[in-house]
mmCIF entry with sequence, helices, sheets and N, C-alpha, C, O atoms, coordinates in Angstrom:
data_MODEL
# 
_entry.id   MODEL 
# 
_entity.id                         1 
_entity.type                       polymer 
_entity.pdbx_number_of_molecules   1 
# 
_entity_poly.entity_id                      1 
_entity_poly.type                           'polypeptide(L)' 
_entity_poly.nstd_linkage                   no 
_entity_poly.nstd_monomer                   no 
_entity_poly.pdbx_seq_one_letter_code       MRPLPEPGFHELLRQALEGFLPAGGGLTSYLDRMERQA 
_entity_poly.pdbx_seq_one_letter_code_can   MRPLPEPGFHELLRQALEGFLPAGGGLTSYLDRMERQA 
_entity_poly.pdbx_strand_id                 A 
# 
loop_
_entity_poly_seq.entity_id 
_entity_poly_seq.num 
_entity_poly_seq.mon_id 
_entity_poly_seq.hetero 
1 1  MET n 
1 2  ARG n 
1 3  PRO n 
1 4  LEU n 
1 5  PRO n 
1 6  GLU n 
1 7  PRO n 
1 8  GLY n 
1 9  PHE n 
1 10 HIS n 
1 11 GLU n 
1 12 LEU n 
1 13 LEU n 
1 14 ARG n 
1 15 GLN n 
1 16 ALA n 
1 17 LEU n 
1 18 GLU n 
1 19 GLY n 
1 20 PHE n 
1 21 LEU n 
1 22 PRO n 
1 23 ALA n 
1 24 GLY n 
1 25 GLY n 
1 26 GLY n 
1 27 LEU n 
1 28 THR n 
1 29 SER n 
1 30 TYR n 
1 31 LEU n 
1 32 ASP n 
1 33 ARG n 
1 34 MET n 
1 35 GLU n 
1 36 ARG n 
1 37 GLN n 
1 38 ALA n 
# 
_struct_asym.id          A 
_struct_asym.entity_id   1 
# 
loop_
_struct_conf.conf_type_id 
_struct_conf.id 
_struct_conf.pdbx_PDB_helix_id 
_struct_conf.beg_label_comp_id 
_struct_conf.beg_label_asym_id 
_struct_conf.beg_label_seq_id 
_struct_conf.pdbx_beg_PDB_ins_code 
_struct_conf.end_label_comp_id 
_struct_conf.end_label_asym_id 
_struct_conf.end_label_seq_id 
_struct_conf.pdbx_end_PDB_ins_code 
_struct_conf.beg_auth_comp_id 
_struct_conf.beg_auth_asym_id 
_struct_conf.beg_auth_seq_id 
_struct_conf.end_auth_comp_id 
_struct_conf.end_auth_asym_id 
_struct_conf.end_auth_seq_id 
_struct_conf.pdbx_PDB_helix_class 
_struct_conf.details 
_struct_conf.pdbx_PDB_helix_length 
HELX_P HELX_P1 AA1 GLU A 6  ? GLY A 19 ? GLU A 6  GLY A 19 1 ? 14 
HELX_P HELX_P2 AA2 LEU A 21 ? ALA A 23 ? LEU A 21 ALA A 23 5 ? 3  
HELX_P HELX_P3 AA3 GLY A 26 ? GLN A 37 ? GLY A 26 GLN A 37 1 ? 12 
# 
_struct_conf_type.id          HELX_P 
_struct_conf_type.criteria    ? 
_struct_conf_type.reference   ? 
# 
loop_
_atom_site.group_PDB 
_atom_site.id 
_atom_site.type_symbol 
_atom_site.label_atom_id 
_atom_site.label_alt_id 
_atom_site.label_comp_id 
_atom_site.label_asym_id 
_atom_site.label_entity_id 
_atom_site.label_seq_id 
_atom_site.pdbx_PDB_ins_code 
_atom_site.Cartn_x 
_atom_site.Cartn_y 
_atom_site.Cartn_z 
_atom_site.occupancy 
_atom_site.B_iso_or_equiv 
_atom_site.pdbx_formal_charge 
_atom_site.auth_seq_id 
_atom_site.auth_comp_id 
_atom_site.auth_asym_id 
_atom_site.auth_atom_id 
_atom_site.pdbx_PDB_model_num 
ATOM 1   N N  . MET A 1 1  ? 108.777 77.367  109.447 1.00 0.00 ? 1  MET A N  1 
ATOM 2   C CA . MET A 1 1  ? 107.959 78.058  108.446 1.00 0.00 ? 1  MET A CA 1 
ATOM 3   C C  . MET A 1 1  ? 107.613 77.082  107.360 1.00 0.00 ? 1  MET A C  1 
ATOM 4   O O  . MET A 1 1  ? 108.501 76.487  106.749 1.00 0.00 ? 1  MET A O  1 
ATOM 5   N N  . ARG A 1 2  ? 106.314 76.903  107.106 1.00 0.00 ? 2  ARG A N  1 
ATOM 6   C CA . ARG A 1 2  ? 105.918 75.986  106.144 1.00 0.00 ? 2  ARG A CA 1 
ATOM 7   C C  . ARG A 1 2  ? 106.143 76.491  104.718 1.00 0.00 ? 2  ARG A C  1 
ATOM 8   O O  . ARG A 1 2  ? 105.978 77.686  104.472 1.00 0.00 ? 2  ARG A O  1 
ATOM 9   N N  . PRO A 1 3  ? 106.510 75.632  103.778 1.00 0.00 ? 3  PRO A N  1 
ATOM 10  C CA . PRO A 1 3  ? 106.684 76.087  102.393 1.00 0.00 ? 3  PRO A CA 1 
ATOM 11  C C  . PRO A 1 3  ? 105.335 76.580  101.801 1.00 0.00 ? 3  PRO A C  1 
ATOM 12  O O  . PRO A 1 3  ? 104.311 75.914  101.957 1.00 0.00 ? 3  PRO A O  1 
ATOM 13  N N  . LEU A 1 4  ? 105.345 77.720  101.141 1.00 0.00 ? 4  LEU A N  1 
ATOM 14  C CA . LEU A 1 4  ? 104.155 78.248  100.529 1.00 0.00 ? 4  LEU A CA 1 
ATOM 15  C C  . LEU A 1 4  ? 104.129 77.883  99.036  1.00 0.00 ? 4  LEU A C  1 
ATOM 16  O O  . LEU A 1 4  ? 105.181 77.714  98.419  1.00 0.00 ? 4  LEU A O  1 
ATOM 17  N N  . PRO A 1 5  ? 102.928 77.762  98.463  1.00 0.00 ? 5  PRO A N  1 
ATOM 18  C CA . PRO A 1 5  ? 102.879 77.549  96.982  1.00 0.00 ? 5  PRO A CA 1 
ATOM 19  C C  . PRO A 1 5  ? 103.638 78.605  96.267  1.00 0.00 ? 5  PRO A C  1 
ATOM 20  O O  . PRO A 1 5  ? 103.610 79.768  96.670  1.00 0.00 ? 5  PRO A O  1 
ATOM 21  N N  . GLU A 1 6  ? 104.313 78.248  95.227  1.00 0.00 ? 6  GLU A N  1 
ATOM 22  C CA . GLU A 1 6  ? 105.197 79.187  94.519  1.00 0.00 ? 6  GLU A CA 1 
ATOM 23  C C  . GLU A 1 6  ? 104.508 80.503  94.093  1.00 0.00 ? 6  GLU A C  1 
ATOM 24  O O  . GLU A 1 6  ? 105.003 81.581  94.421  1.00 0.00 ? 6  GLU A O  1 
ATOM 25  N N  . PRO A 1 7  ? 103.372 80.428  93.367  1.00 0.00 ? 7  PRO A N  1 
ATOM 26  C CA . PRO A 1 7  ? 102.731 81.710  92.886  1.00 0.00 ? 7  PRO A CA 1 
ATOM 27  C C  . PRO A 1 7  ? 102.408 82.608  94.066  1.00 0.00 ? 7  PRO A C  1 
ATOM 28  O O  . PRO A 1 7  ? 102.726 83.797  94.055  1.00 0.00 ? 7  PRO A O  1 
ATOM 29  N N  . GLY A 1 8  ? 101.782 82.045  95.075  1.00 0.00 ? 8  GLY A N  1 
ATOM 30  C CA . GLY A 1 8  ? 101.349 82.805  96.217  1.00 0.00 ? 8  GLY A CA 1 
ATOM 31  C C  . GLY A 1 8  ? 102.559 83.449  96.957  1.00 0.00 ? 8  GLY A C  1 
ATOM 32  O O  . GLY A 1 8  ? 102.541 84.611  97.363  1.00 0.00 ? 8  GLY A O  1 
ATOM 33  N N  . PHE A 1 9  ? 103.580 82.624  97.095  1.00 0.00 ? 9  PHE A N  1 
ATOM 34  C CA . PHE A 1 9  ? 104.751 83.087  97.792  1.00 0.00 ? 9  PHE A CA 1 
ATOM 35  C C  . PHE A 1 9  ? 105.424 84.219  97.045  1.00 0.00 ? 9  PHE A C  1 
ATOM 36  O O  . PHE A 1 9  ? 105.814 85.219  97.646  1.00 0.00 ? 9  PHE A O  1 
ATOM 37  N N  . HIS A 1 10 ? 105.562 84.068  95.741  1.00 0.00 ? 10 HIS A N  1 
ATOM 38  C CA . HIS A 1 10 ? 106.170 85.110  94.966  1.00 0.00 ? 10 HIS A CA 1 
ATOM 39  C C  . HIS A 1 10 ? 105.299 86.400  94.914  1.00 0.00 ? 10 HIS A C  1 
ATOM 40  O O  . HIS A 1 10 ? 105.816 87.517  94.876  1.00 0.00 ? 10 HIS A O  1 
ATOM 41  N N  . GLU A 1 11 ? 104.001 86.201  94.913  1.00 0.00 ? 11 GLU A N  1 
ATOM 42  C CA . GLU A 1 11 ? 103.130 87.421  95.024  1.00 0.00 ? 11 GLU A CA 1 
ATOM 43  C C  . GLU A 1 11 ? 103.305 88.141  96.303  1.00 0.00 ? 11 GLU A C  1 
ATOM 44  O O  . GLU A 1 11 ? 103.402 89.369  96.320  1.00 0.00 ? 11 GLU A O  1 
ATOM 45  N N  . LEU A 1 12 ? 103.351 87.382  97.432  1.00 0.00 ? 12 LEU A N  1 
ATOM 46  C CA . LEU A 1 12 ? 103.558 87.993  98.718  1.00 0.00 ? 12 LEU A CA 1 
ATOM 47  C C  . LEU A 1 12 ? 104.927 88.672  98.754  1.00 0.00 ? 12 LEU A C  1 
ATOM 48  O O  . LEU A 1 12 ? 105.065 89.790  99.251  1.00 0.00 ? 12 LEU A O  1 
ATOM 49  N N  . LEU A 1 13 ? 105.931 87.982  98.221  1.00 0.00 ? 13 LEU A N  1 
ATOM 50  C CA . LEU A 1 13 ? 107.259 88.546  98.212  1.00 0.00 ? 13 LEU A CA 1 
ATOM 51  C C  . LEU A 1 13 ? 107.358 89.826  97.443  1.00 0.00 ? 13 LEU A C  1 
ATOM 52  O O  . LEU A 1 13 ? 108.001 90.784  97.872  1.00 0.00 ? 13 LEU A O  1 
ATOM 53  N N  . ARG A 1 14 ? 106.707 89.835  96.287  1.00 0.00 ? 14 ARG A N  1 
ATOM 54  C CA . ARG A 1 14 ? 106.712 91.070  95.451  1.00 0.00 ? 14 ARG A CA 1 
ATOM 55  C C  . ARG A 1 14 ? 105.992 92.175  96.225  1.00 0.00 ? 14 ARG A C  1 
ATOM 56  O O  . ARG A 1 14 ? 106.476 93.307  96.198  1.00 0.00 ? 14 ARG A O  1 
ATOM 57  N N  . GLN A 1 15 ? 104.898 91.937  96.896  1.00 0.00 ? 15 GLN A N  1 
ATOM 58  C CA . GLN A 1 15 ? 104.230 92.941  97.636  1.00 0.00 ? 15 GLN A CA 1 
ATOM 59  C C  . GLN A 1 15 ? 105.108 93.399  98.793  1.00 0.00 ? 15 GLN A C  1 
ATOM 60  O O  . GLN A 1 15 ? 105.168 94.587  99.110  1.00 0.00 ? 15 GLN A O  1 
ATOM 61  N N  . ALA A 1 16 ? 105.772 92.464  99.403  1.00 0.00 ? 16 ALA A N  1 
ATOM 62  C CA . ALA A 1 16 ? 106.668 92.802  100.549 1.00 0.00 ? 16 ALA A CA 1 
ATOM 63  C C  . ALA A 1 16 ? 107.789 93.747  100.050 1.00 0.00 ? 16 ALA A C  1 
ATOM 64  O O  . ALA A 1 16 ? 108.094 94.757  100.685 1.00 0.00 ? 16 ALA A O  1 
ATOM 65  N N  . LEU A 1 17 ? 108.386 93.392  98.905  1.00 0.00 ? 17 LEU A N  1 
ATOM 66  C CA . LEU A 1 17 ? 109.461 94.212  98.365  1.00 0.00 ? 17 LEU A CA 1 
ATOM 67  C C  . LEU A 1 17 ? 108.956 95.642  98.055  1.00 0.00 ? 17 LEU A C  1 
ATOM 68  O O  . LEU A 1 17 ? 109.628 96.626  98.363  1.00 0.00 ? 17 LEU A O  1 
ATOM 69  N N  . GLU A 1 18 ? 107.770 95.730  97.446  1.00 0.00 ? 18 GLU A N  1 
ATOM 70  C CA . GLU A 1 18 ? 107.197 97.038  97.081  1.00 0.00 ? 18 GLU A CA 1 
ATOM 71  C C  . GLU A 1 18 ? 106.797 97.826  98.321  1.00 0.00 ? 18 GLU A C  1 
ATOM 72  O O  . GLU A 1 18 ? 106.983 99.042  98.369  1.00 0.00 ? 18 GLU A O  1 
ATOM 73  N N  . GLY A 1 19 ? 106.244 97.140  99.331  1.00 0.00 ? 19 GLY A N  1 
ATOM 74  C CA . GLY A 1 19 ? 105.621 97.814  100.466 1.00 0.00 ? 19 GLY A CA 1 
ATOM 75  C C  . GLY A 1 19 ? 106.523 98.035  101.625 1.00 0.00 ? 19 GLY A C  1 
ATOM 76  O O  . GLY A 1 19 ? 106.345 99.007  102.360 1.00 0.00 ? 19 GLY A O  1 
ATOM 77  N N  . PHE A 1 20 ? 107.507 97.161  101.831 1.00 0.00 ? 20 PHE A N  1 
ATOM 78  C CA . PHE A 1 20 ? 108.284 97.182  103.072 1.00 0.00 ? 20 PHE A CA 1 
ATOM 79  C C  . PHE A 1 20 ? 109.774 97.610  102.858 1.00 0.00 ? 20 PHE A C  1 
ATOM 80  O O  . PHE A 1 20 ? 110.340 98.325  103.684 1.00 0.00 ? 20 PHE A O  1 
ATOM 81  N N  . LEU A 1 21 ? 110.363 97.174  101.782 1.00 0.00 ? 21 LEU A N  1 
ATOM 82  C CA . LEU A 1 21 ? 111.768 97.484  101.572 1.00 0.00 ? 21 LEU A CA 1 
ATOM 83  C C  . LEU A 1 21 ? 112.060 99.003  101.569 1.00 0.00 ? 21 LEU A C  1 
ATOM 84  O O  . LEU A 1 21 ? 113.084 99.405  102.121 1.00 0.00 ? 21 LEU A O  1 
ATOM 85  N N  . PRO A 1 22 ? 111.206 99.867  100.970 1.00 0.00 ? 22 PRO A N  1 
ATOM 86  C CA . PRO A 1 22 ? 111.484 101.287 101.007 1.00 0.00 ? 22 PRO A CA 1 
ATOM 87  C C  . PRO A 1 22 ? 111.631 101.852 102.412 1.00 0.00 ? 22 PRO A C  1 
ATOM 88  O O  . PRO A 1 22 ? 112.309 102.858 102.621 1.00 0.00 ? 22 PRO A O  1 
ATOM 89  N N  . ALA A 1 23 ? 110.966 101.171 103.406 1.00 0.00 ? 23 ALA A N  1 
ATOM 90  C CA . ALA A 1 23 ? 111.074 101.570 104.768 1.00 0.00 ? 23 ALA A CA 1 
ATOM 91  C C  . ALA A 1 23 ? 112.458 101.157 105.399 1.00 0.00 ? 23 ALA A C  1 
ATOM 92  O O  . ALA A 1 23 ? 112.841 101.634 106.467 1.00 0.00 ? 23 ALA A O  1 
ATOM 93  N N  . GLY A 1 24 ? 113.157 100.271 104.698 1.00 0.00 ? 24 GLY A N  1 
ATOM 94  C CA . GLY A 1 24 ? 114.424 99.842  105.128 1.00 0.00 ? 24 GLY A CA 1 
ATOM 95  C C  . GLY A 1 24 ? 114.474 98.574  105.982 1.00 0.00 ? 24 GLY A C  1 
ATOM 96  O O  . GLY A 1 24 ? 114.041 98.590  107.134 1.00 0.00 ? 24 GLY A O  1 
ATOM 97  N N  . GLY A 1 25 ? 114.987 97.494  105.439 1.00 0.00 ? 25 GLY A N  1 
ATOM 98  C CA . GLY A 1 25 ? 115.053 96.223  106.186 1.00 0.00 ? 25 GLY A CA 1 
ATOM 99  C C  . GLY A 1 25 ? 113.682 95.646  106.494 1.00 0.00 ? 25 GLY A C  1 
ATOM 100 O O  . GLY A 1 25 ? 113.572 94.775  107.356 1.00 0.00 ? 25 GLY A O  1 
ATOM 101 N N  . GLY A 1 26 ? 112.658 96.090  105.837 1.00 0.00 ? 26 GLY A N  1 
ATOM 102 C CA . GLY A 1 26 ? 111.339 95.658  106.164 1.00 0.00 ? 26 GLY A CA 1 
ATOM 103 C C  . GLY A 1 26 ? 111.037 94.230  105.768 1.00 0.00 ? 26 GLY A C  1 
ATOM 104 O O  . GLY A 1 26 ? 110.199 93.576  106.388 1.00 0.00 ? 26 GLY A O  1 
ATOM 105 N N  . LEU A 1 27 ? 111.728 93.728  104.716 1.00 0.00 ? 27 LEU A N  1 
ATOM 106 C CA . LEU A 1 27 ? 111.423 92.371  104.213 1.00 0.00 ? 27 LEU A CA 1 
ATOM 107 C C  . LEU A 1 27 ? 111.684 91.380  105.297 1.00 0.00 ? 27 LEU A C  1 
ATOM 108 O O  . LEU A 1 27 ? 110.879 90.464  105.464 1.00 0.00 ? 27 LEU A O  1 
ATOM 109 N N  . THR A 1 28 ? 112.761 91.490  106.058 1.00 0.00 ? 28 THR A N  1 
ATOM 110 C CA . THR A 1 28 ? 113.073 90.547  107.131 1.00 0.00 ? 28 THR A CA 1 
ATOM 111 C C  . THR A 1 28 ? 111.949 90.544  108.193 1.00 0.00 ? 28 THR A C  1 
ATOM 112 O O  . THR A 1 28 ? 111.513 89.500  108.677 1.00 0.00 ? 28 THR A O  1 
ATOM 113 N N  . SER A 1 29 ? 111.501 91.796  108.529 1.00 0.00 ? 29 SER A N  1 
ATOM 114 C CA . SER A 1 29 ? 110.452 91.872  109.579 1.00 0.00 ? 29 SER A CA 1 
ATOM 115 C C  . SER A 1 29 ? 109.180 91.234  109.078 1.00 0.00 ? 29 SER A C  1 
ATOM 116 O O  . SER A 1 29 ? 108.468 90.573  109.834 1.00 0.00 ? 29 SER A O  1 
ATOM 117 N N  . TYR A 1 30 ? 108.880 91.438  107.755 1.00 0.00 ? 30 TYR A N  1 
ATOM 118 C CA . TYR A 1 30 ? 107.685 90.889  107.193 1.00 0.00 ? 30 TYR A CA 1 
ATOM 119 C C  . TYR A 1 30 ? 107.695 89.351  107.208 1.00 0.00 ? 30 TYR A C  1 
ATOM 120 O O  . TYR A 1 30 ? 106.698 88.711  107.543 1.00 0.00 ? 30 TYR A O  1 
ATOM 121 N N  . LEU A 1 31 ? 108.844 88.780  106.838 1.00 0.00 ? 31 LEU A N  1 
ATOM 122 C CA . LEU A 1 31 ? 108.966 87.353  106.854 1.00 0.00 ? 31 LEU A CA 1 
ATOM 123 C C  . LEU A 1 31 ? 108.908 86.776  108.253 1.00 0.00 ? 31 LEU A C  1 
ATOM 124 O O  . LEU A 1 31 ? 108.339 85.711  108.496 1.00 0.00 ? 31 LEU A O  1 
ATOM 125 N N  . ASP A 1 32 ? 109.517 87.519  109.163 1.00 0.00 ? 32 ASP A N  1 
ATOM 126 C CA . ASP A 1 32 ? 109.457 87.081  110.613 1.00 0.00 ? 32 ASP A CA 1 
ATOM 127 C C  . ASP A 1 32 ? 108.026 87.059  111.095 1.00 0.00 ? 32 ASP A C  1 
ATOM 128 O O  . ASP A 1 32 ? 107.629 86.128  111.795 1.00 0.00 ? 32 ASP A O  1 
ATOM 129 N N  . ARG A 1 33 ? 107.245 88.052  110.741 1.00 0.00 ? 33 ARG A N  1 
ATOM 130 C CA . ARG A 1 33 ? 105.875 88.147  111.071 1.00 0.00 ? 33 ARG A CA 1 
ATOM 131 C C  . ARG A 1 33 ? 105.047 87.000  110.501 1.00 0.00 ? 33 ARG A C  1 
ATOM 132 O O  . ARG A 1 33 ? 104.217 86.402  111.185 1.00 0.00 ? 33 ARG A O  1 
ATOM 133 N N  . MET A 1 34 ? 105.307 86.710  109.204 1.00 0.00 ? 34 MET A N  1 
ATOM 134 C CA . MET A 1 34 ? 104.626 85.581  108.577 1.00 0.00 ? 34 MET A CA 1 
ATOM 135 C C  . MET A 1 34 ? 104.933 84.289  109.318 1.00 0.00 ? 34 MET A C  1 
ATOM 136 O O  . MET A 1 34 ? 104.054 83.453  109.528 1.00 0.00 ? 34 MET A O  1 
ATOM 137 N N  . GLU A 1 35 ? 106.200 84.138  109.713 1.00 0.00 ? 35 GLU A N  1 
ATOM 138 C CA . GLU A 1 35 ? 106.625 82.875  110.325 1.00 0.00 ? 35 GLU A CA 1 
ATOM 139 C C  . GLU A 1 35 ? 105.881 82.708  111.671 1.00 0.00 ? 35 GLU A C  1 
ATOM 140 O O  . GLU A 1 35 ? 105.470 81.594  111.995 1.00 0.00 ? 35 GLU A O  1 
ATOM 141 N N  . ARG A 1 36 ? 105.704 83.759  112.439 1.00 0.00 ? 36 ARG A N  1 
ATOM 142 C CA . ARG A 1 36 ? 105.044 83.709  113.708 1.00 0.00 ? 36 ARG A CA 1 
ATOM 143 C C  . ARG A 1 36 ? 103.554 83.391  113.540 1.00 0.00 ? 36 ARG A C  1 
ATOM 144 O O  . ARG A 1 36 ? 102.957 82.698  114.364 1.00 0.00 ? 36 ARG A O  1 
ATOM 145 N N  . GLN A 1 37 ? 102.978 83.901  112.475 1.00 0.00 ? 37 GLN A N  1 
ATOM 146 C CA . GLN A 1 37 ? 101.513 83.662  112.266 1.00 0.00 ? 37 GLN A CA 1 
ATOM 147 C C  . GLN A 1 37 ? 101.272 82.265  111.676 1.00 0.00 ? 37 GLN A C  1 
ATOM 148 O O  . GLN A 1 37 ? 100.168 81.736  111.803 1.00 0.00 ? 37 GLN A O  1 
ATOM 149 N N  . ALA A 1 38 ? 102.269 81.666  111.042 1.00 0.00 ? 38 ALA A N  1 
ATOM 150 C CA . ALA A 1 38 ? 102.053 80.345  110.426 1.00 0.00 ? 38 ALA A CA 1 
ATOM 151 C C  . ALA A 1 38 ? 101.654 79.325  111.459 1.00 0.00 ? 38 ALA A C  1 
ATOM 152 O O  . ALA A 1 38 ? 101.433 78.161  111.125 1.00 0.00 ? 38 ALA A O  1 
# 
């Protein structure tokens, strides 16, 4: 997984936390998906 620019990464992370964590364990799945698409 390539390092992402800090602001963009933190924005994506914040959106992931807001959008996926309420579903339960979604952050890990989101990061895995990003890693595959990279």
